[in-house]
C-alpha positions, 0 to 999 in steps of 0.5 A, spaced: 499 499 499 502 506 497 502 511 503 498 518 504 503 524 505 500 528 510 504 534 514 500 533 520 494 527 522 491 528 530 488 522 533 485 522 540 482 518 546 485 510 542 484 508 550 490 503 549 488 497 554 480 497 554 476 492 551 472 498 547 480 500 542 479 499 535 486 498 535 486 493 528 484 498 525 487 505 527 494 501 526 491 500 519 490 507 518 496 509 521 500 504 516 496 507 510 500 515 512 507 518 513 505 524 515 510 530 518 507 531 524 503 525 529 499 528 534 497 524 540 491 528 542 491 524 550 487 518 552 492 514 548 494 509 554 487 508 558 493 507 564 484 508 568 483 501 567 490 499 564 491 492 567 495 485 566 490 482 564 488 485 557 493 488 552 492 484 547 498 484 542 494 488 536 494 493 542 502 492 542 503 492 535 500 500 535 506 502 540 511 500 535 507 502 529 507 509 532 515 507 534 517 506 526 513 512 523 518 516 529 524 513 527 522 514 519 523 521 521 515 523 523 516 527 529 511 525 534 508 529 540 504 525 545 500 531 549 497 527 556 488 527 557 486 525 563 486 518 562 494 518 561 495 523 567 500 520 571 505 523 564 504 529 565 510 529 571 513 528 565 511 533 560 516 537 556 520 531 555 523 529 548 526 524 546 529 524 538 522 525 535 518 524 541 515 530 544 511 529 551 507 535 552 501 536 555 498 542 550 502 544 542 501 551 538 503 550 532 504 556 526 501 552 520 501 556 514 501 563 517 495 560 522 495 559 531 493 552 532 493 550 539 492 542 541 490 540 548 486 535 550 480 538 553 479 535 560 480 542 564 474 544 561 470 538 565 467 539 572 467 532 572 474 532 571 476 537 576 470 535 582 469 529 581 474 524 578 472 518 582 465 520 579 468 519 572 473 513 573 467 509 574 464 512 569 469 510 564 468 503 567 461 502 566 462 506 559 468 501 557 463 495 558 457 499 554 463 499 549 464 491 549 456 490 548 455 495 543 460 491 538 458 484 540 451 487 537 454 490 532 457 484 529 451 479 530 448 485 526 452 485 521 451 478 520 444 478 518 445 484 514 442 489 518 445 496 519 449 499 526 448 502 532 451 506 537 449 505 544 451 511 547 450 516 541 443 515 542 443 515 550 447 522 548 442 525 544 437 523 548 439 525 554 438 534 553 444 534 559 449 530 556 448 535 548 449 541 553 454 539 556 458 537 549 455 544 547 459 547 552 465 544 552 466 547 544 464 554 545 468 555 552 474 552 547 473 557 542 472 562 546 478 561 550 481 561 544 480 568 540 481 570 546 489 568 546 488 571 538 489 563 535 485 562 529 484 554 531 483 550 537 484 541 536 481 538 542 480 530 543 476 528 550 469 527 548 468 522 543 466 527 538 468 528 531 467 535 529 470 541 525 465 548 527 466 556 526 465 560 532 464 568 530 463 573 536 465 580 537 472 577 539 473 573 533 473 567 529 475 561 531 475 553 528 475 548 533 476 542 532 476 533 535 479 529 533 473 524 536 476 517 538 478 509 537 473 506 540 466 508 536 467 513 531 475 511 528 476 518 526 482 522 525 485 530 523 489 531 517 491 537 515 495 540 507 493 543 503 492 550 507 487 545 510 484 541 516 479 535 514 475 530 518 478 523 516 473 517 518 477 509 518 469 507 514 470 512 508 478 510 506 478 505 501 482 499 504 477 499 510 472 496 506 477 490 504 479 489 510 472 490 513 470 483 513 475 479 516 476 484 522 470 482 523 470 475 522 475 474 526 474 478 532 467 476 534 469 470 538 475 474 540 469 479 543 465 473 546 470 471 550 471 479 552 465 480 553 466 474 558 473 477 562 469 485 563 463 482 566 467 477 572 471 484 572 465 489 573 462 484 578 468 484 582 468 491 583 461 492 584 461 486 590 467 490 592 464 497 592 
């Protein structure tokens, strides 16, 4: 496969080490591009839920893929998120083409771009981290069940569904939280005279323009590799939101991947059910 030349690629919320992570698809996407800069915008490794019981080869392959990209000259910026916040004590560290930071500002063709994960805007993260961690476990369980259901739906020729999206869409407070997050990020960007603000955290891939009396700011979110399987790419002076299921190689491999994963997901469902039952008893 011929690699696509990309000036900047942005991924976020991969959550390696969790059952919901689509590591094989991410590895395939990363293998298809040759970026000058790769920005990992938080929650790459889910340290909150990381355990010795679940880190399959497909997750290791993503790590090896990123290392290989670095060795081939790609500048990799790892920006910390809330699920990998333990790494923040090492912010500022650099090793050849690898940079560990909390935020990043790039000048791209005369436009200032501000990158950071976005958890600083999350009230739950600031005041009730324990609640957010419990919610993370429940979300992981929901996504795993959702993947299994979609495997069955695909087998019978039915359209896939997203449990979490339906929940978000049906709860007004969730919609308001997303809107407030986007507006806050854009307002601060305008105050700081940034043209673009690029976040992750809320798993909502989007590109929006915000305008007020202070100016114009573009809000971008790279989404996640749990549900949406999305990334941002910058080329020829423009940002684009890339969706895995719209890329040509995805259609060739999709059936092969799902057939291979269906038996694995049955085992994972059993494992995560036992794990969550132990957590409930401990609580």
